[in-house]
Backbone atoms as SQL, in Angstrom:
CREATE TABLE atoms (id INTEGER PRIMARY KEY, chain TEXT, resi INTEGER, resn TEXT, atom TEXT, x REAL, y REAL, z REAL);
INSERT INTO atoms VALUES
  (1, 'A', 1, 'UNK', 'N', 67.993, 118.614, 44.482),
  (2, 'A', 1, 'UNK', 'CA', 69.106, 119.187, 43.557),
  (3, 'A', 1, 'UNK', 'C', 69.595, 118.303, 42.844),
  (4, 'A', 2, 'UNK', 'N', 69.357, 118.616, 41.363),
  (5, 'A', 2, 'UNK', 'CA', 69.993, 117.638, 40.460),
  (6, 'A', 2, 'UNK', 'C', 71.469, 118.165, 40.032),
  (7, 'A', 3, 'UNK', 'N', 72.530, 117.136, 39.717),
  (8, 'A', 3, 'UNK', 'CA', 73.736, 117.586, 39.585),
  (9, 'A', 3, 'UNK', 'C', 74.345, 116.890, 38.486),
  (10, 'A', 4, 'UNK', 'N', 74.999, 117.602, 37.635),
  (11, 'A', 4, 'UNK', 'CA', 75.815, 116.732, 36.526),
  (12, 'A', 4, 'UNK', 'C', 77.029, 117.312, 36.694),
  (13, 'A', 5, 'UNK', 'N', 78.096, 116.789, 35.922),
  (14, 'A', 5, 'UNK', 'CA', 79.394, 117.353, 36.342),
  (15, 'A', 5, 'UNK', 'C', 79.771, 118.768, 36.317),
  (16, 'A', 6, 'UNK', 'N', 79.086, 119.602, 35.393),
  (17, 'A', 6, 'UNK', 'CA', 79.353, 120.888, 35.198),
  (18, 'A', 6, 'UNK', 'C', 77.846, 121.810, 35.290),
  (19, 'A', 7, 'UNK', 'N', 76.781, 121.047, 35.602),
  (20, 'A', 7, 'UNK', 'CA', 75.604, 121.837, 35.492),
  (21, 'A', 7, 'UNK', 'C', 74.689, 121.283, 36.803),
  (22, 'A', 8, 'UNK', 'N', 74.058, 122.141, 37.595),
  (23, 'A', 8, 'UNK', 'CA', 72.950, 121.775, 38.442),
  (24, 'A', 8, 'UNK', 'C', 71.774, 122.497, 38.600),
  (25, 'A', 9, 'UNK', 'N', 70.752, 121.920, 39.088),
  (26, 'A', 9, 'UNK', 'CA', 69.469, 122.683, 39.128),
  (27, 'A', 9, 'UNK', 'C', 69.221, 122.684, 40.558),
  (28, 'A', 10, 'UNK', 'N', 68.827, 123.940, 41.096),
  (29, 'A', 10, 'UNK', 'CA', 68.807, 124.111, 42.663),
  (30, 'A', 10, 'UNK', 'C', 67.512, 125.099, 42.727),
  (31, 'A', 11, 'UNK', 'N', 66.586, 124.853, 43.793),
  (32, 'A', 11, 'UNK', 'CA', 65.412, 125.679, 44.044),
  (33, 'A', 11, 'UNK', 'C', 65.885, 126.983, 44.692),
  (34, 'A', 12, 'UNK', 'N', 65.245, 127.973, 44.231),
  (35, 'A', 12, 'UNK', 'CA', 65.595, 129.284, 44.589),
  (36, 'A', 12, 'UNK', 'C', 65.762, 129.638, 46.291),
  (37, 'A', 13, 'UNK', 'N', 64.900, 128.810, 46.844),
  (38, 'A', 13, 'UNK', 'CA', 65.021, 128.949, 48.397),
  (39, 'A', 13, 'UNK', 'C', 66.415, 128.482, 48.914),
  (40, 'A', 14, 'UNK', 'N', 66.823, 127.265, 48.274),
  (41, 'A', 14, 'UNK', 'CA', 68.185, 126.861, 48.657),
  (42, 'A', 14, 'UNK', 'C', 69.435, 127.756, 48.326),
  (43, 'A', 15, 'UNK', 'N', 69.313, 128.361, 47.256),
  (44, 'A', 15, 'UNK', 'CA', 70.234, 129.383, 46.696),
  (45, 'A', 15, 'UNK', 'C', 70.225, 130.468, 47.780),
  (46, 'A', 16, 'UNK', 'N', 69.120, 131.059, 47.922),
  (47, 'A', 16, 'UNK', 'CA', 68.849, 132.339, 48.939),
  (48, 'A', 16, 'UNK', 'C', 69.560, 131.896, 50.234),
  (49, 'A', 17, 'UNK', 'N', 69.444, 130.662, 50.818),
  (50, 'A', 17, 'UNK', 'CA', 70.028, 130.248, 52.122),
  (51, 'A', 17, 'UNK', 'C', 71.720, 129.964, 52.082),
  (52, 'A', 18, 'UNK', 'N', 72.000, 129.774, 50.787),
  (53, 'A', 18, 'UNK', 'CA', 73.430, 129.486, 50.696),
  (54, 'A', 18, 'UNK', 'C', 74.212, 130.014, 49.674),
  (55, 'A', 19, 'UNK', 'N', 73.907, 131.281, 49.429),
  (56, 'A', 19, 'UNK', 'CA', 74.113, 132.219, 48.245),
  (57, 'A', 19, 'UNK', 'C', 75.780, 132.154, 47.888),
  (58, 'A', 20, 'UNK', 'N', 76.600, 132.335, 49.159),
  (59, 'A', 20, 'UNK', 'CA', 78.088, 132.240, 49.054),
  (60, 'A', 20, 'UNK', 'C', 78.581, 130.944, 48.454),
  (61, 'A', 21, 'UNK', 'N', 78.023, 129.968, 48.895),
  (62, 'A', 21, 'UNK', 'CA', 78.424, 128.567, 48.293),
  (63, 'A', 21, 'UNK', 'C', 78.172, 128.477, 46.838),
  (64, 'A', 22, 'UNK', 'N', 77.135, 128.914, 46.370),
  (65, 'A', 22, 'UNK', 'CA', 76.994, 128.768, 44.881),
  (66, 'A', 22, 'UNK', 'C', 77.604, 129.710, 44.313),
  (67, 'A', 23, 'UNK', 'N', 77.983, 130.815, 44.814),
  (68, 'A', 23, 'UNK', 'CA', 78.865, 131.809, 44.087),
  (69, 'A', 23, 'UNK', 'C', 80.314, 131.035, 44.004),
  (70, 'A', 24, 'UNK', 'N', 80.745, 130.497, 45.004),
  (71, 'A', 24, 'UNK', 'CA', 82.021, 129.772, 44.947),
  (72, 'A', 24, 'UNK', 'C', 82.039, 128.563, 43.828),
  (73, 'A', 25, 'UNK', 'N', 80.873, 127.861, 43.835),
  (74, 'A', 25, 'UNK', 'CA', 80.807, 126.762, 42.836),
  (75, 'A', 25, 'UNK', 'C', 80.776, 127.235, 41.509),
  (76, 'A', 26, 'UNK', 'N', 80.230, 128.412, 41.138),
  (77, 'A', 26, 'UNK', 'CA', 80.045, 128.819, 39.664),
  (78, 'A', 26, 'UNK', 'C', 81.617, 129.557, 39.442),
  (79, 'A', 27, 'UNK', 'N', 82.087, 130.326, 40.279),
  (80, 'A', 27, 'UNK', 'CA', 83.401, 131.051, 40.271),
  (81, 'A', 27, 'UNK', 'C', 84.708, 130.120, 40.143),
  (82, 'A', 28, 'UNK', 'N', 84.613, 129.390, 41.396),
  (83, 'A', 28, 'UNK', 'CA', 85.746, 128.589, 41.359),
  (84, 'A', 28, 'UNK', 'C', 85.716, 127.126, 40.761),
  (85, 'A', 29, 'UNK', 'N', 84.532, 126.610, 40.914),
  (86, 'A', 29, 'UNK', 'CA', 84.312, 125.382, 40.403),
  (87, 'A', 29, 'UNK', 'C', 83.944, 125.137, 38.831),
  (88, 'A', 30, 'UNK', 'N', 83.630, 126.404, 38.415),
  (89, 'A', 30, 'UNK', 'CA', 83.367, 126.706, 36.801),
  (90, 'A', 30, 'UNK', 'C', 82.086, 125.806, 36.559),
  (91, 'A', 31, 'UNK', 'N', 81.196, 125.707, 37.420),
  (92, 'A', 31, 'UNK', 'CA', 79.831, 124.902, 37.179),
  (93, 'A', 31, 'UNK', 'C', 78.650, 126.046, 36.687),
  (94, 'A', 32, 'UNK', 'N', 77.783, 125.501, 36.150),
  (95, 'A', 32, 'UNK', 'CA', 76.598, 126.277, 35.900),
  (96, 'A', 32, 'UNK', 'C', 75.612, 125.903, 36.804),
  (97, 'A', 33, 'UNK', 'N', 74.767, 126.831, 37.499),
  (98, 'A', 33, 'UNK', 'CA', 73.760, 126.521, 38.393),
  (99, 'A', 33, 'UNK', 'C', 72.455, 127.281, 37.769),
  (100, 'A', 34, 'UNK', 'N', 71.354, 126.375, 37.627),
  (101, 'A', 34, 'UNK', 'CA', 70.032, 126.858, 37.050),
  (102, 'A', 34, 'UNK', 'C', 69.267, 127.047, 38.376),
  (103, 'A', 35, 'UNK', 'N', 68.686, 128.089, 38.544),
  (104, 'A', 35, 'UNK', 'CA', 68.036, 128.300, 39.642),
  (105, 'A', 35, 'UNK', 'C', 66.464, 128.040, 39.307),
  (106, 'A', 36, 'UNK', 'N', 65.664, 127.320, 39.989),
  (107, 'A', 36, 'UNK', 'CA', 64.244, 126.985, 39.738),
  (108, 'A', 36, 'UNK', 'C', 63.345, 127.552, 40.863),
  (109, 'A', 37, 'UNK', 'N', 62.168, 127.824, 40.321),
  (110, 'A', 37, 'UNK', 'CA', 60.959, 128.168, 41.387),
  (111, 'A', 37, 'UNK', 'C', 59.802, 127.304, 40.923),
  (112, 'A', 38, 'UNK', 'N', 59.235, 126.692, 41.653),
  (113, 'A', 38, 'UNK', 'CA', 58.210, 125.832, 41.687),
  (114, 'A', 38, 'UNK', 'C', 58.731, 124.734, 40.584),
  (115, 'A', 39, 'UNK', 'N', 59.793, 124.215, 40.408),
  (116, 'A', 39, 'UNK', 'CA', 60.266, 123.260, 39.493),
  (117, 'A', 39, 'UNK', 'C', 60.577, 123.782, 38.096),
  (118, 'A', 40, 'UNK', 'N', 60.441, 125.115, 37.834),
  (119, 'A', 40, 'UNK', 'CA', 60.611, 125.758, 36.475),
  (120, 'A', 40, 'UNK', 'C', 61.952, 126.602, 36.762),
  (121, 'A', 41, 'UNK', 'N', 62.816, 126.382, 35.513),
  (122, 'A', 41, 'UNK', 'CA', 63.990, 127.282, 35.493),
  (123, 'A', 41, 'UNK', 'C', 63.749, 128.901, 35.512),
  (124, 'A', 42, 'UNK', 'N', 64.398, 129.550, 36.210),
  (125, 'A', 42, 'UNK', 'CA', 64.055, 131.007, 36.251),
  (126, 'A', 42, 'UNK', 'C', 65.286, 131.880, 35.776),
  (127, 'A', 43, 'UNK', 'N', 66.598, 131.600, 36.497),
  (128, 'A', 43, 'UNK', 'CA', 67.779, 132.044, 36.021),
  (129, 'A', 43, 'UNK', 'C', 68.774, 130.953, 36.041),
  (130, 'A', 44, 'UNK', 'N', 69.891, 131.377, 35.360),
  (131, 'A', 44, 'UNK', 'CA', 71.136, 130.632, 35.240),
  (132, 'A', 44, 'UNK', 'C', 72.330, 131.466, 35.597),
  (133, 'A', 45, 'UNK', 'N', 73.050, 130.858, 36.618),
  (134, 'A', 45, 'UNK', 'CA', 74.360, 131.534, 36.969),
  (135, 'A', 45, 'UNK', 'C', 75.451, 130.690, 36.243),
  (136, 'A', 46, 'UNK', 'N', 76.242, 131.388, 35.578),
  (137, 'A', 46, 'UNK', 'CA', 77.348, 130.878, 34.687),
  (138, 'A', 46, 'UNK', 'C', 78.597, 131.777, 34.986),
  (139, 'A', 47, 'UNK', 'N', 79.698, 130.962, 35.077),
  (140, 'A', 47, 'UNK', 'CA', 81.005, 131.668, 35.293),
  (141, 'A', 47, 'UNK', 'C', 81.288, 132.578, 33.982),
  (142, 'A', 48, 'UNK', 'N', 82.047, 133.544, 34.142),
  (143, 'A', 48, 'UNK', 'CA', 82.490, 134.597, 33.217),
  (144, 'A', 48, 'UNK', 'C', 83.904, 133.943, 32.589),
  (145, 'A', 49, 'UNK', 'N', 83.721, 133.704, 31.249),
  (146, 'A', 49, 'UNK', 'CA', 85.060, 133.229, 30.619),
  (147, 'A', 49, 'UNK', 'C', 86.009, 134.286, 30.426),
  (148, 'A', 50, 'UNK', 'N', 87.192, 133.993, 30.478),
  (149, 'A', 50, 'UNK', 'CA', 88.367, 134.851, 30.297),
  (150, 'A', 50, 'UNK', 'C', 89.349, 134.261, 29.551),
  (151, 'A', 51, 'UNK', 'N', 90.354, 134.845, 29.052),
  (152, 'A', 51, 'UNK', 'CA', 91.343, 134.307, 28.086),
  (153, 'A', 51, 'UNK', 'C', 92.557, 133.891, 28.804),
  (154, 'A', 52, 'UNK', 'N', 92.599, 134.013, 30.277),
  (155, 'A', 52, 'UNK', 'CA', 93.799, 133.647, 31.096),
  (156, 'A', 52, 'UNK', 'C', 93.945, 132.142, 30.944),
  (157, 'A', 53, 'UNK', 'N', 95.287, 131.591, 31.100),
  (158, 'A', 53, 'UNK', 'CA', 95.429, 130.202, 31.114),
  (159, 'A', 53, 'UNK', 'C', 94.938, 129.549, 32.320),
  (160, 'A', 54, 'UNK', 'N', 94.299, 128.340, 32.016),
  (161, 'A', 54, 'UNK', 'CA', 93.431, 127.702, 33.019),
  (162, 'A', 54, 'UNK', 'C', 94.499, 126.702, 33.920),
  (163, 'A', 55, 'UNK', 'N', 94.661, 126.891, 35.176),
  (164, 'A', 55, 'UNK', 'CA', 95.377, 125.989, 35.973),
  (165, 'A', 55, 'UNK', 'C', 94.375, 125.176, 36.798),
  (166, 'A', 56, 'UNK', 'N', 94.566, 123.721, 37.097),
  (167, 'A', 56, 'UNK', 'CA', 93.714, 122.822, 37.759),
  (168, 'A', 56, 'UNK', 'C', 94.455, 122.354, 38.925),
  (169, 'A', 57, 'UNK', 'N', 93.724, 121.829, 39.986),
  (170, 'A', 57, 'UNK', 'CA', 94.235, 121.253, 41.048),
  (171, 'A', 57, 'UNK', 'C', 94.275, 122.280, 42.266),
  (172, 'A', 58, 'UNK', 'N', 94.808, 121.795, 43.234),
  (173, 'A', 58, 'UNK', 'CA', 94.767, 122.648, 44.653),
  (174, 'A', 58, 'UNK', 'C', 95.506, 123.839, 44.454),
  (175, 'A', 59, 'UNK', 'N', 96.176, 124.007, 43.446),
  (176, 'A', 59, 'UNK', 'CA', 97.124, 125.352, 43.309),
  (177, 'A', 59, 'UNK', 'C', 96.430, 126.378, 42.345),
  (178, 'A', 60, 'UNK', 'N', 95.216, 125.859, 41.909),
  (179, 'A', 60, 'UNK', 'CA', 94.543, 126.765, 40.922),
  (180, 'A', 60, 'UNK', 'C', 94.308, 128.104, 41.465),
  (181, 'A', 61, 'UNK', 'N', 94.569, 129.277, 40.817),
  (182, 'A', 61, 'UNK', 'CA', 94.329, 130.529, 41.151),
  (183, 'A', 61, 'UNK', 'C', 95.540, 131.034, 41.895),
  (184, 'A', 62, 'UNK', 'N', 96.644, 130.507, 42.148),
  (185, 'A', 62, 'UNK', 'CA', 97.775, 130.771, 42.814),
  (186, 'A', 62, 'UNK', 'C', 98.963, 131.252, 41.901),
  (187, 'A', 63, 'UNK', 'N', 98.857, 130.884, 40.624),
  (188, 'A', 63, 'UNK', 'CA', 99.917, 131.160, 39.615),
  (189, 'A', 63, 'UNK', 'C', 99.734, 132.256, 38.811),
  (190, 'A', 64, 'UNK', 'N', 100.551, 133.134, 38.743),
  (191, 'A', 64, 'UNK', 'CA', 100.423, 134.240, 37.588),
  (192, 'A', 64, 'UNK', 'C', 101.327, 134.067, 36.497),
  (193, 'A', 65, 'UNK', 'N', 100.955, 134.049, 35.188),
  (194, 'A', 65, 'UNK', 'CA', 101.795, 133.813, 34.020),
  (195, 'A', 65, 'UNK', 'C', 102.253, 135.271, 33.662),
  (196, 'A', 66, 'UNK', 'N', 103.620, 135.596, 33.708),
  (197, 'A', 66, 'UNK', 'CA', 104.167, 136.537, 33.061),
  (198, 'A', 66, 'UNK', 'C', 105.071, 136.364, 32.077),
  (199, 'A', 67, 'UNK', 'N', 104.737, 136.871, 30.706),
  (200, 'A', 67, 'UNK', 'CA', 105.369, 136.519, 29.691),
  (201, 'A', 67, 'UNK', 'C', 105.096, 135.265, 28.777),
  (202, 'A', 68, 'UNK', 'N', 105.913, 134.874, 28.103),
  (203, 'A', 68, 'UNK', 'CA', 105.619, 133.485, 27.011),
  (204, 'A', 68, 'UNK', 'C', 106.218, 132.308, 27.873),
  (205, 'A', 69, 'UNK', 'N', 105.445, 131.331, 28.246),
  (206, 'A', 69, 'UNK', 'CA', 105.853, 130.238, 28.942),
  (207, 'A', 69, 'UNK', 'C', 105.874, 128.780, 28.063),
  (208, 'A', 70, 'UNK', 'N', 105.563, 129.297, 26.734),
  (209, 'A', 70, 'UNK', 'CA', 105.668, 128.132, 25.790),
  (210, 'A', 70, 'UNK', 'C', 106.919, 128.061, 24.847),
  (211, 'A', 71, 'UNK', 'N', 107.446, 129.257, 24.385),
  (212, 'A', 71, 'UNK', 'CA', 108.570, 129.280, 23.585),
  (213, 'A', 71, 'UNK', 'C', 109.716, 129.486, 24.480),
  (214, 'A', 72, 'UNK', 'N', 110.777, 128.742, 23.788),
  (215, 'A', 72, 'UNK', 'CA', 112.206, 128.701, 24.452),
  (216, 'A', 72, 'UNK', 'C', 112.791, 130.207, 24.596),
  (217, 'A', 73, 'UNK', 'N', 113.552, 130.201, 25.754),
  (218, 'A', 73, 'UNK', 'CA', 114.409, 131.518, 25.962),
  (219, 'A', 73, 'UNK', 'C', 115.858, 131.307, 25.120),
  (220, 'A', 74, 'UNK', 'N', 115.792, 132.318, 24.192),
  (221, 'A', 74, 'UNK', 'CA', 117.135, 132.043, 23.275),
  (222, 'A', 74, 'UNK', 'C', 118.137, 133.080, 23.536),
  (223, 'A', 75, 'UNK', 'N', 118.080, 134.096, 24.417),
  (224, 'A', 75, 'UNK', 'CA', 119.037, 135.133, 24.550),
  (225, 'A', 75, 'UNK', 'C', 119.835, 134.869, 26.082),
  (226, 'A', 76, 'UNK', 'N', 119.497, 133.782, 26.608),
  (227, 'A', 76, 'UNK', 'CA', 119.886, 133.671, 28.041),
  (228, 'A', 76, 'UNK', 'C', 121.078, 132.585, 27.960),
  (229, 'A', 77, 'UNK', 'N', 122.310, 132.852, 28.614),
  (230, 'A', 77, 'UNK', 'CA', 123.294, 132.114, 28.532),
  (231, 'A', 77, 'UNK', 'C', 123.216, 131.059, 29.873),
  (232, 'A', 78, 'UNK', 'N', 123.004, 129.781, 29.836),
  (233, 'A', 78, 'UNK', 'CA', 122.901, 128.972, 30.921),
  (234, 'A', 78, 'UNK', 'C', 124.122, 128.658, 31.553),
  (235, 'A', 79, 'UNK', 'N', 124.072, 128.431, 32.818),
  (236, 'A', 79, 'UNK', 'CA', 125.346, 128.020, 33.505),
  (237, 'A', 79, 'UNK', 'C', 126.027, 126.805, 32.865),
  (238, 'A', 80, 'UNK', 'N', 125.306, 125.867, 32.476),
  (239, 'A', 80, 'UNK', 'CA', 125.888, 124.619, 31.955),
  (240, 'A', 80, 'UNK', 'C', 126.624, 124.804, 30.572),
  (241, 'A', 81, 'UNK', 'N', 126.412, 125.922, 29.925),
  (242, 'A', 81, 'UNK', 'CA', 126.807, 126.499, 28.571),
  (243, 'A', 81, 'UNK', 'C', 128.218, 126.896, 28.664),
  (244, 'A', 82, 'UNK', 'N', 128.717, 127.245, 29.844),
  (245, 'A', 82, 'UNK', 'CA', 130.018, 127.812, 30.006),
  (246, 'A', 82, 'UNK', 'C', 131.191, 126.866, 30.061);
């Protein structure tokens, strides 16, 4: 198996035996997996790109962004302002 930071080549027989591990690599690890047969590439597994904000680290996938997290809140009176 050849591996680079975001791409790897794997024989079809290995993917067949460990299908769920490669699905996790592609979906969670954001890696591309090129599946080979007799040393020649036959298919490529790639993650689907979405427009959702990307969070990294051990909390990845556990945070839901609701509303605008960049711009300040203007209509809220803070306790310290009283």
